[in-house]
Residue, then its C-alpha position, 0 to 999 in steps of 0.5 A: x830221969x828228972x827234968x824240971x823247969x824253973x825261972x832263971x830269976x829264982x835262986x838255985x836250990x840244992x836239988x836243981x841238978x844240972x842248970x841248963x839255960x834254954x833261952x837264946x838271949x841271956x836274961x836281962x838284969x841277971x849277972x852270970x855268976x848269979x845265975x848258976x848256969x851250967x850249960x847254955x845249948x843255944x841250938x835247943x832254943x826256938x829260932x828268932x822267927x818262932x819266938x817273935x811270932x809267939x810273943x806277938x800273940x799270932x798263934x796258940x801255944x799248942x801251935x807254937x808247941x808243934x812248930x818248936x818240936x818241928x825245929x827240934x827235929x832238925x839235925x842242928x838240934x840233935x846234938x844238944x838235945x842228946x846232950x841234955x838227954x844224957x845229963x838228964x839220964x844221970x840225974x836232975x836237969x833243971x831247965x832255966x828260962x826267963x819266961x814269966x810263964x814257964x808252963x806255957x814256954x818252950x822250956x815246958x815243951x822241951x821238958x816234956x820231950x826229954x821226959x818221953 
């Protein structure tokens, strides 16, 4: 199982496999055809409240990770999470985010969860 995280603004690479956008909102200034997104499971994205809390620098990344993992444990996230897990079981999945720091974003949390 291979799950990687990349910025959606980076050009696609041949070894990206299935490209999954994991942001709730479409990335600013990016045309849909230029993004080469295969899947966009909005049910896997952090809630608006959690996203705003984290971007307001009100907590640590570790606390954000815990809260996001709790959201992913919700039954609403089960189906899209299983879908991406199935895709990863068949080949490479690249989680795409517009975050400037993908290594400290929900995409990284999701990648670690899928790799377990």
